C-alpha positions in Angstrom: -0.5 -7.4 -3.7 0.7 -3.5 -4.7 -2.8 -1.6 -4.9 -4.9 -4.2 -3.2 -6.7 -3.0 0.3 -6.5 -5.7 3.0 -9.1 -4.5 6.0 -8.4 -1.3 6.2 -4.9 -1.1 4.9 -4.1 0.1 1.4 -1.0 -1.5 0.1 1.6 0.4 -1.6 5.1 -0.7 -1.7 6.6 -4.0 -1.2 9.5 -3.6 1.6 10.7 -7.3 1.8 10.3 -10.7 2.2 11.9 -13.8 4.3 10.9 -17.1 6.0 8.5 -15.6 7.6 6.5 -13.7 5.0 6.1 -10.5 3.1 6.7 -6.9 4.7 4.8 -3.9 2.9 4.4 -0.3 3.1 0.7 0.6 3.5 -1.8 3.2 4.2 -4.0 2.9 6.9 -7.1 4.4 5.6 -8.8 4.7 9.3 -6.1 6.8 11.0 -4.7 8.2 7.4 -1.1 7.3 8.2 1.8 5.1 6.8 2.4 1.8 8.5 4.3 -1.3 7.9 2.1 -4.9 7.2 3.9 -8.2 7.5 1.6 -10.8 5.6 2.6 -13.9 7.6 3.1 -17.1 6.1 1.6 -19.8 7.7 3.5 -20.8 10.6 3.6 -23.6 13.2 6.5 -23.9 15.0 6.8 -24.6 18.9 9.2 -21.8 19.5 7.3 -19.0 17.4 3.8 -17.4 19.0 0.7 -17.7 17.4 -0.8 -14.0 17.7 -4.7 -14.3 17.8 -5.3 -10.7 18.2 -4.1 -7.1 18.7 -6.8 -5.0 20.7 -7.4 -1.8 22.7 -9.1 -1.6 25.8 -9.0 0.8 28.6 -7.1 2.7 26.6 -4.1 -0.1 26.7 -2.8 -1.9 23.8 -3.1 -5.7 24.0 -1.8 -8.4 22.4 -3.4 -12.0 22.7 -0.6 -15.0 21.9 -0.8 -18.5 22.1 0.5 -20.2 25.9 3.9 -21.4 24.7 4.7 -24.9 27.1 7.5 -24.1 29.3 7.3 -20.5 29.0 8.1 -19.3 32.7 11.2 -21.0 34.9 10.6 -22.2 38.2 10.7 -19.0 39.9 8.1 -17.2 37.7 10.3 -15.2 34.9 9.4 -15.5 31.4 11.9 -17.5 29.2 12.3 -15.1 26.7 14.6 -17.2 24.3 11.4 -19.4 23.9 9.7 -16.6 22.6 12.7 -14.9 20.5 10.6 -14.5 17.0 8.1 -12.6 18.8 10.3 -10.7 20.9 12.3 -9.5 18.4 9.4 -8.7 16.0 7.6 -6.7 18.9 10.7 -5.1 19.7 11.1 -3.6 15.9 7.5 -3.4 14.8 5.5 -2.3 18.0 7.5 -0.5 20.7 
């Protein structure tokens, strides 16, 4: 994988691996910056939200994820414990 290009990201170094996939250091050739890329294993689990897209519109970042059943309690509060994998990934990688 080192030296290959995925979309506009040139993979330069493997940083780690785990049950959800492998993480690489890469160069974003469009913006000329270093990024971390997680190459995901095939995931299909009721407590892991599928990510369908990361986009920008109107100056705001959007993450489009699969709707999970029982995602909200009866007061309308999101049940983050059901989305623990996505929440942890977002807080460490995106925010």
